C-alpha angles and dihedrals in degrees: 000000000000092000091052091048091050092050092051091046091050092047090050091052092048090050093047093049094047107033096127095045093045093050092049090046092051094048091046091050095050090048090049091053092054095044094046094050092048095047094045092050094047102036104029095032093223127152121269092251094054091045090048093051093050092042091057101043099044098047092051088062089045093049091053089050091047092051091052091046092048093050090049092046095050092047089055092047092054092051094054 
């Protein structure tokens, strides 16, 4: 029970400390899914399921990159 409580407390602190970055990352990721599916279907002429698979896997990597970039960027902005 203590471990579960600690995990929820840590997750809550991470969320509280990163609300803006997490929201921007989430919105970016959803937009990326839609754009990637559309482009793959129109340009590469692949099926919806193939486009959907690629559109999920690749943006997850991009969203992690964006979160790291955003945290670095905001840390530099605060120091200026």
